[in-house]
N, C-alpha and C positions, 0 to 999 in steps of 0.2 A: 733538235726536236723541241717544240713548245711544251710547257708543263700541262697544257690541256690535252695534248695527244699522248703524253708519256704516262704509262702505268707505274705506280708506286711499287718499288722492289720489296716485297715482303714474303719472299720465299715461295709461298703457294699461291700468289696472285699472278694472274696473266690475263691478257685480253684474248678474245676470240680471234681467230686467224683473219687477217686482212679486213678489219672493220672499216666501214666508210668513215672518212674524216669527221663528218658531221655527228657521228655516233661514238667517237672515241672520247675517253675521259680518264679519270683517275679512279682505279678500282678501289683503292684503299678508302676513298671518301664514301663510296657506296657501302663498303663493309662496315665502316664506322657508323653509318646510318642504320645498318642492320642491328648493330649493338644497341643504339639509342632506341629504336623501335621495340626491341625486346624488353628494355627497361620500362618503356611506356606500357607494354602489355602486362608487365608484372604488377602494375597498379599500386606500387609502393616500393620502399627499399628492398633490394634483393641481393642475394649472395652471388659470388662468381659462378657457382655451379648452376644456379637458377637461370642467370643471364645466358650462360653457354647453352643450356638446354633450350631456352626460348628462341635463341638466335640460330641454333643448329650448327654451332661451331665447337671446336675444342676449347676447353678452359684456358690452355696456355695461350692460344691465339687471342681469345677475348680479353685476357688479362693485359696483353700489350696494348690493345686498343683503349682499354679503361685507363691505363696509365697516361696515355697521350690526351685522352679526352679530359682527364682530371686536371692536367696541367693547364689547359685553356679554359677551365671553368664550366665545361658542358656536363661534367659528372663530378659528384662529390662522394667521398667515402667517410663513413662515420668512424671516428677514432675508437669508440667504445665497442661497437658491434661488428665493425668491419664490412657492413652492408653498403652497397652502392645505391646512389639515387641521382636524379637529375640535378645538376648544379645551378649556381647562381647565373651563370651566362646563359644557360638554357631558359631560365625563367625570364630573363630580360628579353631574349629573342622572342619568346612566346608572347609576352605582353606587347611587345612592339608589333608583332604580326597581327595580333587582334586589333590594335589600335588602327592599323592601316587597312583592315579588311572592310571592303564595301559589300556587305552581305547582299543587298538588293542588286547591286551591279553584277556580282558573280553569279547570283541565281538567274538573273535576267538573260544571261548568255545562253542558257539552256532552253529558253522559251520559244524562240523561232523554230528550232528543230522539232519540239513537241507539237507545235501548231502545224508544221508542214507534214508530219507523219500522220496526225490524226485528222487533219483538215478542219478542225474546230477551233472556236475561239478559246483563248487562254487568258487568264488573269492571275496576277500576283498581288498578295495582300500582306500587310504588316499589322501588328497590334498597335492601335492608337489609343488616345485618351478616352474615346467613346466606343471602343470595340474595333473589330477588323476594318481596315481601311485599304481600299484598292490603290495600288501605286503603279500598276502597269496593266494594260489591256491590249491584246493583240487579236484582231478580228480574224476569223477563219473563212472557209469557203461557203458556209451556210448562212443565209440571212436570219437574223434574230430579231424578235419584236422588242428590242431593248436598246437604249442609248446609254453608254457607260461614261461616267465622269470620273477621271482620276481624282482621288481624294474622297470619294464617296464612302460612307460607313455602311457596312452590311449587317443585317440582323443576325443575332447569335443563334437563334433556333430555326429560323426559316431558311437560312442559306447554308449551303455545304461548307463554305469556308468558316462561317460562324460555329458550326458544329465541330469542326476541326480544333478551333481554339477552345471551345467549350470542354473538349476532351483532354487537351494536352496542357492547359494552363491551370494554375491553382484556382480554387473556388474563390479565394479572397480577391482575385482579379476579375473573374467572370461573373460572380454573383451580383455585384452592383450594376453591372451592364445589363444583365438579364432582368433585373427588377425594374430598371429605368425603361427598358424597352417594353416590358410587360405593361407598364403604366400607360402606354400609348396605343394599346390594342385590346380588343375584347377576346381575341383568340390566344389562348395560352396553353402550355404543356403542363401536365401534372409532373410532380416530382418523380413518379415512377417512370413516366415517359422519358424524362430527361436522362435518368440513369440508364435506361435501355439504349438510348441514342449513344451515349458515351461508351457503353459496353460494345455496341455494334462497331463503332469507329475503331476502337482498340483492337477488336478481333480482325476486322477486314483491312485495316490500314487506310481506308478511304471513307468519306462521308458522301452520301448521294441524296439529293433532294430534287423534287420535280414540282414546279408550279409554286414553290414556297415564296419566292420573290416576285417573279414575273410568270403569269400563266403561259403554258406552252414551252417553257424552257426547263431543261434538266441540267444539273450541275454535278460534277464529281470533283471532290477536293481531297488533297492530301497535305500533310505537313512537311516542311523543310526544316530540319533541326540544325542548330548551330553549336558551337563549342561553348563550354563554360556555362554560365547562367543566362545566356542570351535567350530571349523569347524567340519561338520559331516563326518562320515565314509560312505562308500557305499558298499553294497553287491550285487553281481550279480549271477544269475543262468544261466549257459551256456548249451545249448542243440542243437543237430542236427536240422537244419531247416526242415528236411523232416518229423520229428515227432511233430513239433511245431504247432499242430492244435489249433484252438480256444479253444476247451475244455481243452487241455493240458495247454495252456497259462493261462487260468483262474485258473486252479488248482495250477500250479506253482506260479503264482502271489499271490494267497491267502496265500499259505504256506510261501512265502518270506515275505509278510507283516506282518504276525503273528510273525515271527522270528525277523524281525528288530524292530518291536514294543517292543518285549521282551528285545532286546539288548538296545534299547534307554532307557527303564525304568530302567534297571540295571545300566546304565551310568548316571542316575540322571535326565533324561529329563522328564518334566512334559508335557504331550501331551495335546493339546486342543481337545475338542470334534470333532470327525471326521465329516465332512460334508456329507450330505446325497447323494451328487453327486459322492462320492467316490465309483464308481460302477465298476471299472476296465473295462471301455468301450474299451480301447485300447486292453486289453487282450483278448477281444472277437473277435477281427479282425484278418485277416490273416496276416502272416509275411510281405507279400508285402505291406499291407496298413500301417504298423507300422515301416517299415524298413527305409533305408536310401532314402531320396528323394532330393538329391543334384542336383543343377543346377548351371550353370554359372551366376554370377552376371554381369549385364551390365557394 
């Protein structure tokens, strides 16, 4: 029997009866991963008792796995406190995984499904030197009065994607872009309006604009978070304003959030529990209420 098909003999480990060959594996590897995930969940050095509680296993069993994981460097134990933490081999693996990760490529794999489910155009943006930049656009089933160029920069306040970055990036990055874009237009937002926009995006999880960039077009955007200190990506669904009813916006926003959450998880982001207030309040309003509300600053 090959080692891929043979379960590790660890007393209480066994495979389910008659698993298909394609689904057989080494159960002890899966249990070891459960121990490592429990250590990740502890968010710092942890005792054997804490790791056992988080993994849902007996301390004696967890200890055997910690011994083996320590031998290969995936876990380390402090000589002074006796607490366990992720080891040097785990840090090297994590750093190499991050180096190899193609964030745009991984996120892009989810876009065709989102487009096919909603029937609307989808775009993906990254943060560039001059603000949000479109790196992918997939046309939907509805004709739009817009021609999109990959590499185009979006406005921070008039676009839904811009509002996502405005909300989730530090002001040291966004303020210079906002000021530079303000200098090219007479229509500006007050500081109070900007803070209200950010509060709404945090509450709802999405940003919605209508007619801010192109008349007759409504856009719903949400962030895609990555691991570490990486800047987030953003995904937007673009649809004709004439069909963007409150019910449609709620449905589209819900599908978008499920997709961006899946993208974020695949990119290694560990999401905090969603607040109860995340009720897509904006998505229930009309486009006129959530669209561009620019006015001249005094």
